[in-house]
One Martini backbone bead per residue (centre of mass of N, CA, C, O) as a GRO file, in nm:
protein
  176
    1MET     BB    1  -0.846   0.420   1.676
    2GLN     BB    2  -1.135   0.541   1.499
    3ILE     BB    3  -1.447   0.582   1.394
    4ILE     BB    4  -1.538   0.838   1.164
    5LEU     BB    5  -1.826   1.023   1.074
    6LYS     BB    6  -1.694   1.299   1.082
    7THR     BB    7  -1.616   1.476   0.775
    8ASP     BB    8  -1.378   1.665   0.597
    9HIS     BB    9  -1.374   1.666   0.263
   10ARG     BB   10  -1.177   1.890   0.189
   11SER     BB   11  -0.943   1.792   0.364
   12THR     BB   12  -0.917   1.513   0.241
   13LEU     BB   13  -0.862   1.607  -0.054
   14LYS     BB   14  -0.621   1.788   0.007
   15THR     BB   15  -0.439   1.574   0.130
   16ALA     BB   16  -0.451   1.374  -0.107
   17GLY     BB   17  -0.344   1.583  -0.319
   18TRP     BB   18  -0.044   1.593  -0.187
   19LEU     BB   19   0.014   1.276  -0.159
   20LEU     BB   20  -0.019   1.157  -0.444
   21PRO     BB   21   0.244   1.253  -0.584
   22ILE     BB   22   0.425   1.096  -0.390
   23ALA     BB   23   0.297   0.810  -0.454
   24ILE     BB   24   0.401   0.832  -0.756
   25VAL     BB   25   0.707   0.925  -0.753
   26PHE     BB   26   0.857   0.735  -0.563
   27PRO     BB   27   0.840   0.470  -0.734
   28ILE     BB   28   0.981   0.586  -0.979
   29LEU     BB   29   1.253   0.632  -0.839
   30VAL     BB   30   1.300   0.337  -0.759
   31HIS     BB   31   1.276   0.230  -1.070
   32LEU     BB   32   1.557   0.354  -1.164
   33ALA     BB   33   1.670   0.119  -1.068
   34PRO     BB   34   1.809  -0.157  -1.129
   35SER     BB   35   1.756  -0.459  -1.184
   36ILE     BB   36   1.714  -0.779  -1.015
   37ASN     BB   37   1.719  -1.046  -1.193
   38GLY     BB   38   1.472  -0.896  -1.363
   39VAL     BB   39   1.370  -0.742  -1.107
   40PRO     BB   40   1.216  -0.499  -0.982
   41VAL     BB   41   1.278  -0.304  -0.708
   42GLY     BB   42   0.978  -0.275  -0.613
   43ALA     BB   43   0.943  -0.584  -0.543
   44TYR     BB   44   1.139  -0.549  -0.291
   45LEU     BB   45   1.039  -0.254  -0.149
   46LEU     BB   46   0.735  -0.145  -0.173
   47PRO     BB   47   0.662   0.177  -0.233
   48MET     BB   48   0.338   0.185  -0.261
   49PHE     BB   49   0.286   0.129   0.064
   50TYR     BB   50   0.385   0.373   0.233
   51ILE     BB   51   0.184   0.615   0.199
   52PRO     BB   52  -0.083   0.483   0.285
   53PHE     BB   53   0.015   0.423   0.572
   54ILE     BB   54   0.087   0.706   0.660
   55ALA     BB   55  -0.196   0.819   0.604
   56LEU     BB   56  -0.342   0.644   0.809
   57VAL     BB   57  -0.199   0.751   1.062
   58ALA     BB   58  -0.210   1.078   1.002
   59TYR     BB   59  -0.515   1.099   0.809
   60ARG     BB   60  -0.676   0.852   0.766
   61LEU     BB   61  -0.866   0.644   0.573
   62PRO     BB   62  -0.967   0.821   0.332
   63VAL     BB   63  -0.688   0.911   0.237
   64ALA     BB   64  -0.560   0.632   0.199
   65LEU     BB   65  -0.770   0.528  -0.012
   66ILE     BB   66  -0.720   0.735  -0.230
   67VAL     BB   67  -0.423   0.668  -0.271
   68ALA     BB   68  -0.454   0.360  -0.323
   69LEU     BB   69  -0.654   0.391  -0.572
   70LEU     BB   70  -0.480   0.616  -0.758
   71ALA     BB   71  -0.174   0.562  -0.788
   72PRO     BB   72  -0.151   0.327  -0.995
   73PRO     BB   73  -0.311   0.451  -1.238
   74LEU     BB   74  -0.140   0.713  -1.255
   75ASN     BB   75   0.128   0.576  -1.296
   76PHE     BB   76   0.044   0.431  -1.554
   77LEU     BB   77  -0.027   0.689  -1.721
   78LEU     BB   78   0.270   0.808  -1.701
   79THR     BB   79   0.452   0.519  -1.766
   80GLY     BB   80   0.316   0.219  -1.831
   81ASN     BB   81   0.365   0.127  -1.539
   82PRO     BB   82   0.259  -0.130  -1.512
   83GLN     BB   83   0.093  -0.345  -1.635
   84TRP     BB   84  -0.236  -0.362  -1.649
   85GLY     BB   85  -0.280  -0.616  -1.466
   86LEU     BB   86  -0.079  -0.532  -1.241
   87MET     BB   87  -0.227  -0.271  -1.170
   88GLY     BB   88  -0.484  -0.408  -1.071
   89ILE     BB   89  -0.356  -0.574  -0.846
   90LEU     BB   90  -0.220  -0.337  -0.697
   91THR     BB   91  -0.480  -0.189  -0.629
   92ILE     BB   92  -0.609  -0.411  -0.466
   93GLU     BB   93  -0.380  -0.440  -0.260
   94LEU     BB   94  -0.383  -0.149  -0.149
   95VAL     BB   95  -0.671  -0.151  -0.045
   96LEU     BB   96  -0.646  -0.400   0.133
   97PHE     BB   97  -0.410  -0.301   0.300
   98THR     BB   98  -0.555  -0.053   0.420
   99LEU     BB   99  -0.791  -0.205   0.553
  100LEU     BB  100  -0.624  -0.403   0.721
  101ALA     BB  101  -0.457  -0.194   0.873
  102TYR     BB  102  -0.692  -0.060   1.011
  103VAL     BB  103  -0.792  -0.305   1.171
  104LEU     BB  104  -0.514  -0.359   1.312
  105MET     BB  105  -0.495  -0.073   1.451
  106LEU     BB  106  -0.736  -0.140   1.655
  107GLN     BB  107  -0.542  -0.308   1.785
  108GLY     BB  108  -0.327  -0.332   2.006
  109LYS     BB  109  -0.025  -0.477   1.955
  110VAL     BB  110  -0.065  -0.525   1.641
  111LYS     BB  111  -0.010  -0.232   1.533
  112TRP     BB  112   0.315  -0.273   1.515
  113ILE     BB  113   0.239  -0.504   1.261
  114ALA     BB  114   0.028  -0.414   1.041
  115ALA     BB  115   0.172  -0.380   0.768
  116PRO     BB  116   0.285  -0.667   0.722
  117LEU     BB  117   0.013  -0.813   0.764
  118ALA     BB  118  -0.141  -0.662   0.541
  119TYR     BB  119   0.033  -0.753   0.310
  120LEU     BB  120  -0.012  -1.058   0.344
  121GLY     BB  121  -0.319  -1.044   0.313
  122ALA     BB  122  -0.334  -0.903   0.037
  123LYS     BB  123  -0.169  -1.117  -0.117
  124THR     BB  124  -0.352  -1.354  -0.060
  125ILE     BB  125  -0.612  -1.240  -0.185
  126SER     BB  126  -0.502  -1.167  -0.469
  127SER     BB  127  -0.415  -1.453  -0.541
  128ALA     BB  128  -0.699  -1.578  -0.516
  129LEU     BB  129  -0.835  -1.389  -0.732
  130LEU     BB  130  -0.677  -1.511  -0.979
  131ILE     BB  131  -0.868  -1.751  -1.011
  132LEU     BB  132  -1.121  -1.569  -1.101
  133ILE     BB  133  -0.917  -1.315  -1.200
  134PRO     BB  134  -0.697  -1.321  -1.472
  135LEU     BB  135  -0.495  -1.050  -1.507
  136ILE     BB  136  -0.260  -1.258  -1.509
  137GLU     BB  137  -0.009  -1.485  -1.645
  138VAL     BB  138  -0.034  -1.667  -1.355
  139ALA     BB  139   0.006  -1.855  -1.101
  140PRO     BB  140  -0.111  -1.787  -0.798
  141PHE     BB  141   0.102  -1.935  -0.626
  142GLN     BB  142   0.350  -1.822  -0.773
  143PHE     BB  143   0.289  -1.527  -0.718
  144PHE     BB  144   0.299  -1.546  -0.412
  145ILE     BB  145   0.586  -1.664  -0.372
  146SER     BB  146   0.749  -1.455  -0.539
  147SER     BB  147   0.655  -1.205  -0.391
  148LEU     BB  148   0.759  -1.283  -0.107
  149SER     BB  149   1.057  -1.336  -0.178
  150ASN     BB  150   1.107  -1.044  -0.287
  151ALA     BB  151   0.961  -0.876  -0.024
  152THR     BB  152   1.130  -0.889   0.236
  153SER     BB  153   1.248  -0.603   0.252
  154GLY     BB  154   0.973  -0.452   0.236
  155ILE     BB  155   0.853  -0.571   0.494
  156LEU     BB  156   1.068  -0.451   0.680
  157ILE     BB  157   1.011  -0.159   0.603
  158LEU     BB  158   0.717  -0.161   0.698
  159LEU     BB  159   0.787  -0.208   0.992
  160VAL     BB  160   0.947   0.051   1.035
  161ILE     BB  161   0.724   0.245   0.946
  162ASN     BB  162   0.521   0.157   1.154
  163ILE     BB  163   0.680   0.229   1.410
  164LEU     BB  164   0.751   0.526   1.338
  165SER     BB  165   0.463   0.628   1.292
  166LEU     BB  166   0.352   0.566   1.578
  167LYS     BB  167   0.575   0.734   1.730
  168TYR     BB  168   0.594   1.027   1.535
  169LEU     BB  169   0.319   1.064   1.431
  170PRO     BB  170   0.036   1.218   1.400
  171ASN     BB  171  -0.257   1.124   1.551
  172GLN     BB  172  -0.612   1.140   1.470
  173GLU     BB  173  -0.776   1.019   1.720
  174ASN     BB  174  -0.742   1.302   1.918
  175THR     BB  175  -0.867   1.553   1.715
  176ASP     BB  176  -1.202   1.561   1.777
   0.00000   0.00000   0.00000
């Protein structure tokens, strides 16, 4: 993967335009499953993170960033979920996740575990940001610990998506 300076903006917007509905609808479908111990299934499976990562591998950083930036607010506008503050945190996390995954994908062997590492990094940063900007009423450390304990399955799913994406999706690094 390399930094691309020459970008076809129409192609980027067109690709993001058809990926964005998938990034919005997929988590809604996951959240139709009943909560587990009062915790939404999405907190366990992390469905909001799948499409931005796949977009990063298959369609480059600009597409992935558009999806990461717009999916949570549009999901919120359609469903009212998650709450306003949680939607803000989730948007920050998705953008951080996408940027961190991009940087990790530039590394040699680390790229095979970029998605789980990017999630852990994004969660760490967003939890620390809660100290400065308390978007939700929860202790930042408690938010971090409960998020990670709930997300174990989702982190493993991100690992599988990471490996399968690198192995089977067309990678845009050699198409210029």
